[in-house]
NUMARKE-466706 format. One record per residue (C-alpha): residue in three letters; x, y, z. Coordinates in nm, 4 decimals, padded with zeros to 6 digits. Last residue first. Layout:
<nodes>
+-----+----------+----------+----------+
:  aa :        u :        v :        w :
+-----+----------+----------+----------+
: Ala :        X :        Y :        Z :
...
+-----+----------+----------+----------+
</nodes>
This chain:
<nodes>
+-----+----------+----------+----------+
:  aa :        u :        v :        w :
+-----+----------+----------+----------+
: Unk :  01.3594 :  01.8309 : -01.9877 :
: Unk :  01.0741 :  01.9804 : -01.9752 :
: Unk :  00.9425 :  01.7817 : -01.6146 :
: Unk :  00.5998 :  01.9321 : -01.4769 :
: Unk :  00.4443 :  01.9971 : -01.1656 :
: Unk :  00.1368 :  02.1720 : -01.1421 :
: Unk : -00.0218 :  02.3058 : -00.7947 :
: Unk : -00.4028 :  02.4309 : -00.8260 :
: Unk : -00.6510 :  02.6139 : -00.6191 :
: Unk : -00.4275 :  02.8899 : -00.4673 :
: Unk : -00.5891 :  03.2055 : -00.2035 :
: Unk : -00.3492 :  03.4676 : -00.1520 :
: Unk : -00.4892 :  03.7099 :  00.1439 :
: Unk : -00.4431 :  04.0517 :  00.3084 :
: Unk : -00.7557 :  04.1320 :  00.4589 :
: Unk : -00.5106 :  04.3483 :  00.7355 :
: Unk : -00.2329 :  04.4956 :  00.6181 :
: Unk :  00.1114 :  04.3099 :  00.7423 :
: Unk :  00.1299 :  04.0248 :  00.6274 :
: Unk :  00.4293 :  03.7877 :  00.5574 :
: Unk :  00.3561 :  03.4410 :  00.3577 :
: Unk :  00.5080 :  03.1493 :  00.2603 :
: Unk :  00.3952 :  02.8493 : -00.0708 :
: Unk :  00.4471 :  02.5413 : -00.1836 :
: Unk :  00.6774 :  02.2269 : -00.2063 :
: Unk :  00.9259 :  02.0958 : -00.0451 :
: Unk :  01.1854 :  01.9028 : -00.1327 :
: Unk :  01.3910 :  01.5723 : -00.0810 :
: Unk :  01.6697 :  01.5063 : -00.3442 :
: Unk :  01.8089 :  01.3249 : -00.6485 :
: Unk :  02.0603 :  01.4481 : -00.8228 :
: Unk :  02.0798 :  01.7455 : -01.0450 :
: Unk :  01.7994 :  01.9224 : -01.0216 :
: Unk :  01.6950 :  02.1747 : -01.2121 :
: Unk :  01.4364 :  02.4993 : -01.2168 :
: Unk :  01.1904 :  02.6846 : -01.3409 :
: Unk :  00.9293 :  02.9172 : -01.1358 :
: Unk :  00.5308 :  03.0255 : -01.2109 :
: Unk :  00.3123 :  03.2411 : -01.0404 :
: Unk : -00.0273 :  03.1712 : -01.2670 :
: Unk : -00.3387 :  03.3670 : -01.2022 :
: Unk : -00.4376 :  03.7013 : -00.9435 :
: Unk : -00.1657 :  03.8988 : -00.8377 :
: Unk :  00.1942 :  03.9595 : -00.6680 :
: Unk :  00.2971 :  03.5805 : -00.5555 :
: Unk :  00.6706 :  03.6256 : -00.5857 :
: Unk :  00.8390 :  03.3369 : -00.7713 :
: Unk :  01.0737 :  03.0336 : -00.5899 :
: Unk :  01.3478 :  02.7843 : -00.7118 :
: Unk :  01.6099 :  02.5790 : -00.4981 :
: Unk :  01.5820 :  02.8104 : -00.1862 :
: Unk :  01.8348 :  03.0050 : -00.0053 :
: Unk :  01.8333 :  03.3424 : -00.1441 :
: Unk :  01.5099 :  03.4279 : -00.2406 :
: Unk :  01.3586 :  03.2306 :  00.0283 :
: Unk :  01.4941 :  03.3244 :  00.3303 :
: Unk :  01.3050 :  03.6772 :  00.3869 :
: Unk :  01.0036 :  03.4902 :  00.3913 :
: Unk :  01.0709 :  03.2096 :  00.6173 :
: Unk :  01.1653 :  02.8285 :  00.5008 :
: Unk :  00.9161 :  02.5473 :  00.3855 :
: Unk :  01.0400 :  02.2656 :  00.5922 :
: Unk :  01.1712 :  01.8584 :  00.4801 :
: Unk :  01.5117 :  01.9437 :  00.3278 :
: Unk :  01.5498 :  02.1117 : -00.0035 :
: Unk :  01.3309 :  02.3961 : -00.1024 :
: Unk :  01.0536 :  02.4872 : -00.3778 :
: Unk :  00.8657 :  02.8261 : -00.3465 :
: Unk :  00.5677 :  02.9910 : -00.4366 :
: Unk :  00.6431 :  03.3492 : -00.2579 :
: Unk :  00.4712 :  03.6284 : -00.0540 :
: Unk :  00.5521 :  03.9471 :  00.0961 :
: Unk :  00.2449 :  04.1372 :  00.1535 :
: Unk :  00.2383 :  04.4776 :  00.2728 :
: Unk :  00.0793 :  04.6618 : -00.0421 :
: Unk : -00.0753 :  04.3676 : -00.1849 :
: Unk : -00.4540 :  04.4526 : -00.0594 :
: Unk : -00.5898 :  04.1278 : -00.2012 :
: Unk : -00.5570 :  03.7733 : -00.4075 :
: Unk : -00.7437 :  03.5451 : -00.5422 :
: Unk : -00.7461 :  03.2552 : -00.7780 :
: Unk : -00.3650 :  03.2092 : -00.7833 :
: Unk : -00.2486 :  02.9122 : -00.9703 :
: Unk :  00.0045 :  02.7690 : -00.8723 :
: Unk :  00.3131 :  02.6475 : -01.1552 :
: Unk :  00.5627 :  02.4664 : -01.0806 :
: Unk :  00.8359 :  02.3904 : -01.3936 :
: Unk :  01.0751 :  02.1204 : -01.3770 :
: Unk :  01.4368 :  02.0338 : -01.4871 :
: Unk :  01.5843 :  01.6853 : -01.4220 :
: Unk :  01.7172 :  01.4420 : -01.1452 :
: Unk :  01.4559 :  01.2672 : -00.9100 :
: Unk :  01.2344 :  01.5304 : -00.7333 :
: Unk :  01.1421 :  01.3621 : -00.3650 :
: Unk :  00.8253 :  01.5097 : -00.2056 :
: Unk :  00.6960 :  01.6958 :  00.1499 :
: Unk :  00.4422 :  01.9657 :  00.1357 :
: Unk :  00.4120 :  02.2935 :  00.1756 :
: Unk :  00.1518 :  02.5642 :  00.3299 :
: Unk :  00.3273 :  02.8357 :  00.5993 :
: Unk :  00.2323 :  03.1720 :  00.7367 :
: Unk :  00.5499 :  03.3304 :  00.7419 :
: Unk :  00.4360 :  03.6435 :  01.0136 :
: Unk :  00.0983 :  03.7186 :  00.9718 :
: Unk : -00.0601 :  04.0718 :  01.1179 :
: Unk : -00.2928 :  04.0525 :  01.2067 :
: Unk : -00.4692 :  03.7429 :  01.3351 :
: Unk : -00.7422 :  03.5319 :  01.1468 :
: Unk : -01.1480 :  03.5372 :  01.1874 :
: Unk : -01.2077 :  03.7420 :  00.8687 :
: Unk : -00.8445 :  03.9574 :  00.9187 :
: Unk : -00.5385 :  03.8493 :  00.7655 :
: Unk : -00.4604 :  03.5620 :  00.5027 :
: Unk : -00.3115 :  03.1881 :  00.4280 :
: Unk : -00.5302 :  02.9398 :  00.1449 :
: Unk : -00.5088 :  02.6370 : -00.0019 :
: Unk : -00.8380 :  02.6781 : -00.2169 :
: Unk : -01.1677 :  02.5699 : -00.2765 :
: Unk : -01.2757 :  02.2198 : -00.0689 :
: Unk : -01.3790 :  01.8840 : -00.0950 :
: Unk : -01.6691 :  01.7555 : -00.1891 :
: Unk : -01.7880 :  01.7555 :  00.1654 :
: Unk : -01.9179 :  02.1291 :  00.0851 :
: Unk : -01.9227 :  02.2663 :  00.4338 :
: Unk : -01.9672 :  02.6236 :  00.2966 :
: Unk : -01.9647 :  02.6072 : -00.0517 :
: Unk : -01.6591 :  02.8275 : -00.1095 :
: Unk : -01.4456 :  02.6578 :  00.1176 :
: Unk : -01.1006 :  02.7576 :  00.2092 :
: Unk : -00.8281 :  02.5547 :  00.2974 :
: Unk : -00.5282 :  02.6191 :  00.5537 :
: Unk : -00.6748 :  02.5542 :  00.9299 :
: Unk : -00.5169 :  02.5305 :  01.2503 :
: Unk : -00.8242 :  02.5461 :  01.4373 :
: Unk : -00.8540 :  02.8339 :  01.7108 :
: Unk : -01.2064 :  02.7761 :  01.7428 :
: Unk : -01.3429 :  03.1579 :  01.5767 :
: Unk : -01.3199 :  03.3344 :  01.9415 :
: Unk : -01.0025 :  03.1610 :  01.9481 :
: Unk : -00.8558 :  03.3306 :  01.6391 :
: Unk : -00.8081 :  03.0698 :  01.3571 :
: Unk : -00.4875 :  02.9700 :  01.2567 :
: Unk : -00.1609 :  03.0512 :  01.0515 :
: Unk :  00.2065 :  03.0148 :  01.1931 :
: Unk :  00.2969 :  02.6448 :  01.0166 :
: Unk :  00.0334 :  02.3979 :  00.7666 :
: Unk :  00.2060 :  02.1060 :  00.6440 :
: Unk : -00.0259 :  01.9913 :  00.3356 :
: Unk : -00.0956 :  01.5818 :  00.2946 :
: Unk : -00.5089 :  01.6468 :  00.3997 :
: Unk : -00.6051 :  01.9936 :  00.4169 :
: Unk : -00.7830 :  02.1282 :  00.7156 :
: Unk : -01.0877 :  02.2762 :  00.7188 :
: Unk : -01.2361 :  02.6462 :  00.6753 :
: Unk : -01.6078 :  02.8533 :  00.5767 :
: Unk : -01.7938 :  02.5359 :  00.6755 :
: Unk : -01.9495 :  02.7826 :  01.0120 :
: Unk : -01.5659 :  02.9179 :  01.1123 :
: Unk : -01.4230 :  02.5356 :  01.1069 :
: Unk : -01.4948 :  02.2071 :  00.9629 :
: Unk : -01.3419 :  01.8892 :  01.0348 :
: Unk : -01.6361 :  01.6854 :  01.1068 :
: Unk : -01.6141 :  01.7133 :  01.4436 :
: Unk : -01.8885 :  01.9497 :  01.5750 :
: Unk : -01.6560 :  02.3089 :  01.5960 :
: Unk : -01.3522 :  02.1435 :  01.4328 :
: Unk : -01.2029 :  01.7917 :  01.4489 :
: Unk : -01.2016 :  01.5649 :  01.2162 :
: Unk : -01.2822 :  01.4848 :  00.8783 :
: Unk : -00.9003 :  01.6175 :  00.7441 :
: Unk : -00.9722 :  01.7874 :  00.3880 :
: Unk : -00.9789 :  01.6338 :  00.0470 :
: Unk : -00.9016 :  01.9383 : -00.2568 :
: Unk : -01.1764 :  02.0047 : -00.4967 :
: Unk : -00.9697 :  02.1323 : -00.6056 :
: Unk : -00.5565 :  02.0503 : -00.6745 :
: Unk : -00.2832 :  01.9310 : -00.5430 :
: Unk : -00.4160 :  01.6446 : -00.3069 :
: Unk : -00.0941 :  01.4655 : -00.3200 :
: Unk :  00.2600 :  01.5423 : -00.5119 :
: Unk :  00.5120 :  01.3935 : -00.7522 :
: Unk :  00.3031 :  01.1296 : -00.9135 :
: Unk : -00.0173 :  01.3122 : -00.9686 :
: Unk :  00.1679 :  01.6670 : -01.0243 :
: Unk :  00.3828 :  01.4745 : -01.3388 :
: Unk :  00.2765 :  01.6767 : -01.5975 :
: Unk :  00.5206 :  01.6291 : -01.8477 :
: Unk :  00.2826 :  01.6357 : -02.1496 :
: Unk :  00.3487 :  01.3319 : -02.3063 :
: Unk :  00.2974 :  01.2091 : -01.9752 :
: Unk :  00.5827 :  00.9158 : -01.8445 :
: Unk :  00.4442 :  00.6010 : -01.9012 :
: Unk :  00.3245 :  00.4031 : -01.5717 :
: Unk :  00.4363 :  00.1578 : -01.3793 :
: Unk :  00.2297 : -00.0491 : -01.1443 :
: Unk :  00.4331 : -00.2838 : -00.9136 :
: Unk :  00.6554 : -00.5908 : -01.1050 :
: Unk :  00.5243 : -00.9369 : -01.1476 :
: Unk :  00.6613 : -01.2811 : -01.1176 :
: Unk :  00.4663 : -01.5370 : -01.3253 :
: Unk :  00.4062 : -01.8985 : -01.0990 :
: Unk :  00.4712 : -02.2070 : -01.3121 :
: Unk :  00.8504 : -02.1674 : -01.2278 :
: Unk :  01.0893 : -02.4358 : -01.4500 :
: Unk :  01.1902 : -02.1383 : -01.7075 :
: Unk :  01.1339 : -01.8240 : -01.5637 :
: Unk :  00.7711 : -01.5786 : -01.6233 :
: Unk :  00.7951 : -01.2300 : -01.5836 :
: Unk :  00.5274 : -00.9940 : -01.5516 :
: Unk :  00.5797 : -00.6295 : -01.5911 :
: Unk :  00.2716 : -00.4271 : -01.4679 :
: Unk :  00.0544 : -00.2032 : -01.5920 :
: Unk :  00.1068 :  00.1364 : -01.8480 :
: Unk :  00.0563 :  00.2320 : -02.2050 :
: Unk :  00.3134 :  00.0288 : -02.3140 :
: Unk :  00.3156 :  00.0871 : -02.7104 :
: Unk :  00.6878 :  00.1440 : -02.7758 :
: Unk :  00.7935 : -00.1453 : -02.5305 :
: Unk :  01.0114 : -00.0350 : -02.2360 :
: Unk :  01.3837 : -00.1319 : -02.2700 :
: Unk :  01.5321 : -00.4124 : -02.0743 :
: Unk :  01.7580 : -00.4857 : -01.7484 :
: Unk :  01.7314 : -00.8154 : -01.5315 :
: Unk :  01.9103 : -00.7578 : -01.1941 :
: Unk :  01.9716 : -00.9434 : -00.8607 :
: Unk :  02.1255 : -01.2704 : -01.0014 :
: Unk :  02.2529 : -01.1056 : -01.2845 :
: Unk :  02.0623 : -01.0918 : -01.6610 :
: Unk :  02.0814 : -00.8447 : -01.9498 :
: Unk :  01.9450 : -00.7019 : -02.1997 :
: Unk :  01.6539 : -00.8997 : -02.2445 :
: Unk :  01.4396 : -00.8801 : -02.5106 :
: Unk :  01.1066 : -00.7748 : -02.4740 :
: Unk :  00.7734 : -01.0186 : -02.4669 :
: Unk :  00.5397 : -00.9495 : -02.8222 :
: Unk :  00.1457 : -00.8952 : -02.6813 :
: Unk :  00.1726 : -00.5207 : -02.5401 :
: Unk : -00.0753 : -00.4334 : -02.3072 :
: Unk :  00.0825 : -00.5619 : -01.9704 :
: Unk :  00.4576 : -00.5424 : -02.0497 :
: Unk :  00.6440 : -00.8734 : -02.1385 :
: Unk :  00.9495 : -01.0279 : -01.9988 :
: Unk :  01.0592 : -01.4037 : -02.0822 :
: Unk :  01.3809 : -01.5671 : -01.8362 :
: Unk :  01.5406 : -01.8297 : -01.8890 :
: Unk :  01.7332 : -01.7484 : -02.2390 :
: Unk :  01.8582 : -01.4724 : -02.0558 :
: Unk :  02.0735 : -01.6929 : -01.8011 :
: Unk :  02.2095 : -01.5269 : -01.5099 :
: Unk :  01.9344 : -01.6279 : -01.2186 :
: Unk :  01.6955 : -01.4410 : -01.1338 :
: Unk :  01.6594 : -01.5313 : -00.8236 :
: Unk :  01.6144 : -01.1655 : -00.6036 :
: Unk :  01.5270 : -00.8186 : -00.6710 :
: Unk :  01.5941 : -00.5127 : -00.8953 :
: Unk :  01.4130 : -00.4482 : -01.2285 :
: Unk :  01.6459 : -00.2271 : -01.4318 :
: Unk :  01.4944 :  00.0388 : -01.7238 :
: Unk :  01.6275 :  00.1032 : -02.0487 :
: Unk :  01.4460 :  00.3645 : -02.2407 :
: Unk :  01.2456 :  00.2966 : -02.6270 :
: Unk :  00.9091 :  00.4058 : -02.4474 :
: Unk :  00.9661 :  00.6069 : -02.1326 :
: Unk :  00.8794 :  00.4768 : -01.7562 :
: Unk :  00.6782 :  00.6202 : -01.4832 :
: Unk :  00.7048 :  00.4769 : -01.1368 :
: Unk :  00.4306 :  00.6183 : -00.9168 :
: Unk :  00.3080 :  00.8309 : -00.5909 :
: Unk :  00.6349 :  00.9099 : -00.4562 :
: Unk :  00.8817 :  00.9105 : -00.7429 :
: Unk :  01.0620 :  00.7359 : -00.9502 :
: Unk :  01.1615 :  00.9037 : -01.2744 :
: Unk :  01.5053 :  00.8296 : -01.3694 :
: Unk :  01.4126 :  00.4365 : -01.4307 :
: Unk :  01.5284 :  00.1351 : -01.1672 :
: Unk :  01.2412 : -00.0438 : -01.0761 :
: Unk :  01.2106 : -00.2137 : -00.7238 :
: Unk :  01.1920 : -00.5211 : -00.5057 :
: Unk :  01.1092 : -00.8268 : -00.7692 :
: Unk :  01.1268 : -01.1733 : -00.6371 :
: Unk :  01.2558 : -01.4562 : -00.8140 :
: Unk :  01.1836 : -01.7892 : -00.5953 :
: Unk :  01.4547 : -01.9034 : -00.3542 :
: Unk :  01.4093 : -02.2784 : -00.2915 :
: Unk :  01.2027 : -02.3872 : -00.0169 :
: Unk :  01.2261 : -02.7190 :  00.1660 :
: Unk :  00.9050 : -02.8860 :  00.2756 :
: Unk :  00.9455 : -03.0260 :  00.5891 :
: Unk :  00.6671 : -03.3061 :  00.7489 :
: Unk :  00.6964 : -03.6184 :  00.5292 :
: Unk :  00.8218 : -03.8897 :  00.8665 :
: Unk :  00.4749 : -03.9731 :  00.9537 :
: Unk :  00.2898 : -03.6669 :  00.9272 :
: Unk :  00.1552 : -03.7085 :  01.2392 :
: Unk : -00.2104 : -03.5013 :  01.2066 :
: Unk : -00.3596 : -03.2207 :  01.4022 :
: Unk : -00.7051 : -03.2371 :  01.4741 :
: Unk : -00.9046 : -02.9023 :  01.4287 :
: Unk : -01.1595 : -03.1136 :  01.1280 :
: Unk : -00.8206 : -03.2303 :  00.9534 :
: Unk : -00.5380 : -03.0421 :  01.0364 :
: Unk : -00.1718 : -03.0400 :  00.8380 :
: Unk :  00.1019 : -02.8505 :  00.9592 :
: Unk :  00.4084 : -02.8842 :  00.7088 :
: Unk :  00.7765 : -02.7573 :  00.8664 :
: Unk :  00.9371 : -02.5250 :  00.6425 :
: Unk :  01.3073 : -02.6138 :  00.5202 :
: Unk :  01.4645 : -02.3206 :  00.2964 :
: Unk :  01.3545 : -01.9813 :  00.1709 :
: Unk :  01.1371 : -01.8382 :  00.3912 :
: Unk :  00.7751 : -01.8177 :  00.3449 :
: Unk :  00.5845 : -01.4718 :  00.1949 :
: Unk :  00.3995 : -01.6813 : -00.0914 :
: Unk :  00.1643 : -02.0314 : -00.0751 :
: Unk :  00.3528 : -02.3705 : -00.1652 :
: Unk :  00.0408 : -02.5092 : -00.3813 :
: Unk : -00.2351 : -02.7306 : -00.2437 :
: Unk : -00.3740 : -03.1001 : -00.3147 :
: Unk : -00.5100 : -03.3643 : -00.0642 :
: Unk : -00.5277 : -03.7149 : -00.1633 :
: Unk : -00.8657 : -03.8447 : -00.2062 :
: Unk : -00.8020 : -04.0544 : -00.5168 :
: Unk : -00.9902 : -03.8110 : -00.7137 :
: Unk : -00.7900 : -03.5123 : -00.5849 :
: Unk : -00.8687 : -03.3269 : -00.3143 :
: Unk : -00.8382 : -02.9368 : -00.2479 :
: Unk : -00.6940 : -02.7079 : -00.0778 :
: Unk : -00.6572 : -02.3525 : -00.1595 :
: Unk : -00.4776 : -02.0257 :  00.0307 :
: Unk : -00.1978 : -02.2097 :  00.1557 :
: Unk : -00.1918 : -02.1288 :  00.5494 :
: Unk :  00.1586 : -01.9482 :  00.6261 :
: Unk :  00.3087 : -02.0099 :  00.9639 :
: Unk :  00.5600 : -02.2942 :  00.8716 :
: Unk :  00.4010 : -02.4452 :  00.5654 :
: Unk :  00.0254 : -02.4728 :  00.6774 :
: Unk : -00.2108 : -02.7600 :  00.6098 :
: Unk : -00.6135 : -02.7185 :  00.6587 :
: Unk : -00.8646 : -02.9469 :  00.5572 :
: Unk : -01.2235 : -02.9066 :  00.6406 :
: Unk : -01.2800 : -02.7231 :  00.3455 :
: Unk : -01.1900 : -02.9653 :  00.1177 :
: Unk : -01.4542 : -03.1761 :  00.2545 :
: Unk : -01.4406 : -03.5785 :  00.0911 :
: Unk : -01.2510 : -03.7048 :  00.4034 :
: Unk : -00.8320 : -03.7073 :  00.4693 :
: Unk : -00.9169 : -04.0971 :  00.5601 :
: Unk : -00.5598 : -04.2102 :  00.3495 :
: Unk : -00.2678 : -04.0934 :  00.2129 :
: Unk : -00.1036 : -03.9083 : -00.0333 :
: Unk :  00.0022 : -03.4870 :  00.0391 :
: Unk :  00.0562 : -03.3570 : -00.3116 :
: Unk :  00.2219 : -03.0563 : -00.3420 :
: Unk :  00.2174 : -02.7733 : -00.6274 :
: Unk :  00.4806 : -02.5422 : -00.6307 :
: Unk :  00.3326 : -02.2182 : -00.5857 :
: Unk :  00.7063 : -02.0575 : -00.3964 :
: Unk :  00.9434 : -02.2930 : -00.5341 :
: Unk :  01.0587 : -02.6406 : -00.4941 :
: Unk :  01.1522 : -02.9625 : -00.2501 :
: Unk :  00.9726 : -03.2099 : -00.0679 :
: Unk :  00.7460 : -03.3369 : -00.4055 :
: Unk :  00.4791 : -03.6113 : -00.4011 :
: Unk :  00.4852 : -03.5820 : -00.0869 :
: Unk :  00.4139 : -03.9430 :  00.1697 :
: Unk :  00.1836 : -04.2359 :  00.3207 :
: Unk :  00.0273 : -03.9082 :  00.5601 :
: Unk : -00.2941 : -04.0930 :  00.7890 :
: Unk : -00.6421 : -03.9628 :  00.8713 :
: Unk : -00.7989 : -04.1652 :  01.1864 :
: Unk : -01.0708 : -04.3418 :  01.0795 :
: Unk : -01.4018 : -04.1663 :  01.1747 :
: Unk : -01.5980 : -04.1809 :  01.4876 :
: Unk : -01.9606 : -04.1404 :  01.4311 :
: Unk : -02.1582 : -04.0222 :  01.6884 :
: Unk : -02.5412 : -04.1660 :  01.8306 :
: Unk : -02.7030 : -03.9828 :  02.1187 :
: Unk : -02.8500 : -04.1682 :  02.4404 :
: Unk : -03.2134 : -03.9774 :  02.5893 :
: Unk : -03.2236 : -04.1371 :  02.9393 :
: Unk : -03.0016 : -03.9690 :  03.1297 :
: Unk : -02.8125 : -04.1585 :  03.4252 :
: Unk : -02.9130 : -03.9992 :  03.7757 :
: Unk : -02.7327 : -03.8305 :  04.0863 :
: Unk : -02.4036 : -03.9078 :  04.0504 :
: Unk : -02.4481 : -03.8047 :  03.6620 :
: Unk : -02.4552 : -03.9987 :  03.3551 :
: Unk : -02.4178 : -03.9141 :  03.0181 :
: Unk : -02.4704 : -04.2063 :  02.7398 :
: Unk : -02.3255 : -04.1563 :  02.3780 :
: Unk : -02.4351 : -04.4278 :  02.1624 :
: Unk : -02.1242 : -04.5185 :  01.9233 :
: Unk : -02.0940 : -04.5611 :  01.5233 :
: Unk : -01.7450 : -04.6432 :  01.3807 :
: Unk : -01.3714 : -04.5937 :  01.3738 :
: Unk : -01.2170 : -04.8135 :  01.6609 :
: Unk : -01.1972 : -04.6479 :  02.0192 :
: Unk : -00.8764 : -04.6167 :  02.1422 :
: Unk : -00.7892 : -04.2583 :  02.1459 :
: Unk : -01.1146 : -04.1760 :  02.3517 :
: Unk : -01.3339 : -03.9145 :  02.2323 :
: Unk : -01.2651 : -03.5693 :  02.4895 :
: Unk : -01.5633 : -03.4736 :  02.6621 :
: Unk : -01.7191 : -03.1013 :  02.6687 :
: Unk : -02.0666 : -03.1074 :  02.8741 :
: Unk : -02.3352 : -02.8143 :  02.8536 :
: Unk : -02.6113 : -02.6647 :  02.9205 :
: Unk : -02.6564 : -02.7244 :  03.3497 :
: Unk : -02.2715 : -02.6398 :  03.3074 :
: Unk : -01.9592 : -02.9471 :  03.2909 :
: Unk : -01.5728 : -02.7827 :  03.4130 :
: Unk : -01.3680 : -02.8112 :  03.1862 :
: Unk : -01.2319 : -03.1115 :  02.9011 :
: Unk : -01.4314 : -03.4750 :  03.0335 :
: Unk : -01.2094 : -03.7646 :  02.9764 :
: Unk : -01.4966 : -04.0297 :  02.8197 :
: Unk : -01.5734 : -04.3673 :  02.9447 :
: Unk : -01.6029 : -04.6957 :  02.7908 :
+-----+----------+----------+----------+
</nodes>
């Protein structure tokens, strides 16, 4: 029987399609051209066509086990792919009867999803069993707590928190909630289809929350939660790159490695810099991170604003700051100034300002949410209250008139004190 060509033959290879009318068995393949018949033949085994006879279940939750029954699926699960919609199942196995076993993959939509079965690259007819109805599966999409910050969600033992999501049902007895590291499940205070409220148990030291729903095998997990620090220090959750060794941008600079002025300066990751850059003869780069050890790839020593030593003089409204979001509460901001010089005509502040921009030096005293003057080395501290969730910037600003004026900060610390 002559096979159908696929594409154009070459001197090295020809591609053909196995005739659909062949029965299962072993055949010899012979190749001939208009000039000759190739003497050597090849053996080729045609496998019996896979057939689907049914599904163990045609509807269920995400992660439900589904058995595709039938025959001639082969004995190598790795040759088989099953998709629900456009999403492939992570694992495919064959049971002792040779049937295909999969779990409904995550991420597919609720409702009817087409099932696609592929064996050895060939799409197999599902014989009327090609759809699966996905029921709404519980999912946690967020957590309501007084301590949600850009880089972490904090909880406090004994306080009620609410998990937001969908598909939770309304029966408290149908859900079990446990916190990592705490053996006993917590009591469910209330449950609606979109919210579950519980109290944070004593002994929770961080991790995820696991929910088990009656009739659903797959556990539902929250994102990582962390306990509110006993000392109130929330710097790591509200700020990024906030203390030495500061991370720096590893591109740009004279040699493309991020360093400027012989490795003395770089640009700090996560901080916005305004009105401060090296003079053109020093490369003209906007830099805000000073290195005590030139070119130290472990990180910079401090955030810095200065005049002279490669920078223009005077410096008007030099600013280094980053954006964050604060929740209601009372806070203390501390900046440690490790180097300060020539302060005769130096006006500088650490500041917290509403919005996404640091205020100019002259505007900070009257318009900022909080500020403190930079007048010497040591800790500069300011306390302030936030009445509702607000987007702010935190950092420092300085106007320096005299030569060799400078302020260098090697740590910002933000504490919740009430």
